[in-house]
Legacy VTK file of the C-alpha trace (Angstrom):
# vtk DataFile Version 3.0
C-alpha trace
ASCII
DATASET POLYDATA
POINTS 274 float
38.346 11.510 -13.865
37.040 9.988 -10.822
36.180 13.662 -9.300
33.948 13.822 -12.403
32.141 10.610 -12.192
30.982 11.428 -8.747
29.550 14.151 -9.822
27.338 13.091 -12.788
26.590 10.353 -10.753
25.086 12.806 -7.978
23.678 14.966 -10.588
21.475 12.252 -12.307
20.264 10.553 -8.331
18.974 14.351 -7.653
17.685 14.647 -11.336
15.609 11.480 -10.909
14.667 12.639 -6.729
13.205 16.271 -7.866
11.047 13.991 -10.832
9.283 11.984 -7.891
9.295 14.798 -5.299
7.721 17.120 -8.035
3.845 16.258 -8.065
4.278 16.376 -4.332
5.885 19.663 -4.232
2.884 20.937 -6.514
0.378 19.914 -4.626
1.772 21.251 -1.634
2.385 24.367 -3.432
-1.051 24.288 -4.513
-2.808 23.452 -1.602
-1.704 26.756 0.570
-2.226 29.217 -2.937
-5.519 29.956 -4.359
-6.546 28.228 -7.792
-5.603 31.196 -9.881
-2.286 31.438 -7.836
-1.877 27.595 -8.511
-2.963 27.438 -12.304
-0.944 30.140 -13.356
2.557 28.827 -11.805
2.662 25.422 -10.504
5.681 25.425 -8.716
5.541 29.329 -7.536
5.481 30.675 -3.531
2.081 32.036 -2.989
2.279 35.676 -3.205
-1.295 36.433 -1.348
-0.458 34.936 1.822
-1.156 30.917 2.912
-5.014 30.292 2.077
-5.167 27.665 4.981
-9.105 28.248 4.600
-8.208 25.998 2.107
-7.701 22.662 4.565
-9.915 24.374 6.850
-13.108 23.845 4.624
-11.923 20.201 4.085
-11.641 19.073 7.929
-14.718 21.131 8.056
-16.648 18.831 5.538
-18.349 15.547 7.061
-17.827 13.828 3.242
-13.647 13.914 3.628
-13.841 12.403 7.615
-16.984 9.542 5.962
-13.818 8.998 3.080
-11.864 8.788 5.397
-13.480 6.134 7.461
-13.740 4.432 4.318
-10.355 3.888 3.332
-9.331 3.288 7.032
-11.830 0.177 6.475
-10.213 -1.479 3.888
-7.184 -0.246 4.374
-7.123 -2.529 7.691
-9.351 -5.166 6.097
-6.647 -5.479 3.518
-3.805 -5.360 5.556
-5.552 -8.060 8.496
-6.031 -10.484 5.649
-2.897 -10.063 3.592
-0.701 -10.978 6.514
-2.720 -13.569 7.682
-3.301 -15.608 4.291
-0.074 -15.184 2.851
1.803 -16.021 6.336
-0.104 -19.196 6.016
0.661 -20.172 2.691
4.515 -19.147 3.427
4.446 -21.901 6.079
3.346 -23.780 4.164
5.743 -23.496 1.158
8.387 -22.849 3.590
7.906 -25.802 6.676
6.300 -28.218 4.673
6.683 -31.336 2.338
4.430 -32.370 0.288
3.538 -33.627 -3.406
3.207 -30.615 -6.107
4.852 -28.176 -3.608
7.274 -26.557 -6.518
4.298 -26.797 -9.245
2.158 -25.026 -6.835
4.555 -22.418 -5.289
5.653 -21.541 -9.407
1.801 -21.168 -9.876
1.091 -18.953 -7.582
4.741 -16.572 -8.573
3.304 -16.129 -11.573
0.693 -14.035 -10.369
2.920 -11.322 -9.065
3.264 -11.365 -13.084
0.013 -9.676 -13.492
-0.941 -6.519 -11.592
-4.456 -6.393 -11.501
-4.752 -3.093 -13.684
-4.066 -5.798 -16.355
-6.945 -7.970 -15.473
-9.177 -5.062 -14.479
-12.129 -6.113 -16.849
-12.144 -10.028 -15.665
-11.977 -9.123 -12.320
-15.137 -6.760 -12.374
-17.200 -9.512 -13.940
-16.135 -11.819 -11.200
-17.274 -9.440 -8.891
-20.832 -8.584 -10.681
-21.057 -12.579 -10.709
-20.802 -12.534 -7.123
-22.709 -9.793 -6.069
-20.557 -7.706 -4.780
-20.966 -4.145 -7.085
-21.063 -1.829 -5.120
-19.667 -3.365 -1.324
-16.246 -2.746 0.547
-15.821 -6.692 -0.119
-15.856 -6.182 -3.578
-12.730 -3.776 -3.167
-10.911 -5.975 0.059
-10.963 -9.206 -1.680
-9.258 -7.870 -5.020
-6.724 -6.018 -3.609
-5.666 -9.435 -1.425
-5.791 -12.005 -3.763
-3.513 -9.715 -6.054
-0.974 -8.677 -3.205
-0.307 -12.915 -1.841
1.766 -13.668 -4.686
4.496 -10.907 -3.486
3.494 -11.275 0.356
4.150 -14.829 0.150
7.508 -14.460 -1.049
7.982 -12.406 1.096
7.615 -14.767 4.014
8.431 -17.767 2.839
11.919 -16.202 2.539
11.996 -15.376 6.342
10.171 -18.373 7.036
12.904 -21.016 5.386
15.662 -18.940 7.043
14.965 -20.159 10.171
17.219 -23.217 11.338
14.758 -26.835 11.712
16.341 -27.210 14.933
14.356 -24.501 16.509
11.593 -26.530 14.681
12.474 -29.845 16.130
13.767 -28.734 19.427
9.455 -26.899 20.123
8.190 -30.869 18.534
10.448 -32.421 21.067
9.011 -30.046 23.901
5.280 -31.218 23.253
5.066 -28.046 20.635
1.827 -28.481 18.057
2.400 -27.062 13.862
0.069 -24.338 14.639
1.534 -23.223 18.088
4.640 -23.405 16.793
3.577 -21.364 13.932
1.608 -18.988 15.906
4.319 -18.354 18.849
7.322 -19.001 17.292
7.565 -18.989 13.662
5.836 -15.767 13.619
7.479 -13.745 16.541
10.709 -14.949 14.735
9.306 -13.526 12.026
8.444 -9.632 12.429
10.544 -7.762 9.875
8.815 -9.912 7.296
5.765 -9.411 8.415
5.982 -5.683 8.199
7.946 -5.257 5.873
4.321 -6.837 3.915
2.212 -5.425 5.943
4.072 -1.739 5.371
3.985 -2.547 1.553
0.076 -3.596 1.667
-1.027 -0.433 3.417
0.119 1.774 0.933
-0.907 0.194 -2.015
-4.566 -0.466 -0.545
-4.942 2.994 0.954
-3.831 4.899 -2.650
-5.977 2.154 -4.575
-8.340 4.523 -7.458
-9.000 2.311 -10.037
-11.308 -0.638 -8.145
-13.277 1.175 -6.260
-13.774 3.723 -8.567
-15.293 0.534 -10.744
-16.943 -0.816 -7.760
-18.320 1.514 -5.733
-20.938 3.273 -6.912
-22.883 5.132 -3.472
-20.795 7.880 -2.816
-21.352 7.085 1.073
-18.558 4.651 0.696
-16.211 6.912 -1.206
-12.581 6.392 0.021
-9.958 9.350 0.020
-8.783 8.854 -3.477
-12.341 9.250 -4.939
-13.140 11.770 -2.294
-11.713 14.307 -4.522
-13.419 13.641 -6.929
-16.234 15.874 -5.471
-14.144 19.018 -5.465
-14.733 18.527 -9.063
-18.194 20.854 -10.041
-20.102 21.776 -13.558
-18.796 24.566 -14.480
-15.281 24.584 -13.208
-12.976 22.872 -10.543
-11.208 24.468 -7.510
-7.633 22.933 -8.020
-6.466 24.440 -4.702
-8.937 22.425 -2.166
-7.857 19.558 -4.864
-4.149 20.041 -4.041
-5.495 20.475 -0.433
-7.103 17.100 -0.032
-4.429 15.812 -1.580
-1.876 16.528 0.364
-3.997 15.068 3.484
-4.480 12.135 1.636
-0.508 12.035 1.449
0.321 13.036 4.718
-1.322 9.486 6.166
0.950 6.775 3.937
4.066 9.646 4.368
4.294 9.313 7.998
3.438 5.071 8.213
6.450 5.058 5.361
8.352 6.812 8.044
7.838 4.946 10.668
7.992 1.542 9.203
11.220 2.522 7.244
14.051 0.470 9.277
11.471 -2.328 9.445
10.579 -2.760 5.617
14.102 -2.587 4.571
14.604 -4.764 6.950
11.739 -6.989 5.694
12.611 -6.953 2.285
16.284 -8.518 2.681
15.884 -10.320 5.546
19.065 -9.112 7.837
17.783 -10.339 11.740
17.478 -13.759 10.303
20.198 -14.269 8.628
23.542 -15.530 10.311
LINES 1 275
274 0 1 2 3 4 5 6 7 8 9 10 11 12 13 14 15 16 17 18 19 20 21 22 23 24 25 26 27 28 29 30 31 32 33 34 35 36 37 38 39 40 41 42 43 44 45 46 47 48 49 50 51 52 53 54 55 56 57 58 59 60 61 62 63 64 65 66 67 68 69 70 71 72 73 74 75 76 77 78 79 80 81 82 83 84 85 86 87 88 89 90 91 92 93 94 95 96 97 98 99 100 101 102 103 104 105 106 107 108 109 110 111 112 113 114 115 116 117 118 119 120 121 122 123 124 125 126 127 128 129 130 131 132 133 134 135 136 137 138 139 140 141 142 143 144 145 146 147 148 149 150 151 152 153 154 155 156 157 158 159 160 161 162 163 164 165 166 167 168 169 170 171 172 173 174 175 176 177 178 179 180 181 182 183 184 185 186 187 188 189 190 191 192 193 194 195 196 197 198 199 200 201 202 203 204 205 206 207 208 209 210 211 212 213 214 215 216 217 218 219 220 221 222 223 224 225 226 227 228 229 230 231 232 233 234 235 236 237 238 239 240 241 242 243 244 245 246 247 248 249 250 251 252 253 254 255 256 257 258 259 260 261 262 263 264 265 266 267 268 269 270 271 272 273
């Protein structure tokens, strides 16, 4: 029975992994085949040789590099703002005492219950009232806003785990609150900052809906919207679309692989415990 349960567990895990990797596998296989081959067998192997021209035609396109630059700009701006603002908020809620602290933190935490997709209509109305339609800031600011609650909670746990004695010793040596925050607290919380940055980068890099609603000018489209440029009036070159999707996935996957250990440590707070 123990062997049976073990086999059943591994079979279940393997099935879930297959479900998660199937779309990526289909995109990668489709990117090196013709559209006809892809439509005939989405998970089949190339029968006419690898068609690298699907990639070269995209990489030689000015629209791709323009979309890549837009994605990098949006992702960098969102990540910098989220890390900076969430670390400041976490510092206030973790190390300072003030009236209504618990209430304000609970209000902030409630923000995690409402993802951007749920609130997209009122968010769009506010963006329109602020005259941020067709502006990068119309995409950046909402993503930052909805990323702050979760990021603040992660960093608050790190900041609270730092001993008070260290803070008291810093103040005795003449350290100000700002210097303690920048030169002592943030370096000690690097795993938490890396975790927040990783989650934010992936979310901002893959954003589609908000950019679709806000950015009317194709010159400002990020990579997720750039895929629409391969959809013609009478048909879609699915092989090139799959190649574009693969190129979109590669940076996010590479960044995740590079920061995986920091993400795991950051979410568990391992380096600051004990």
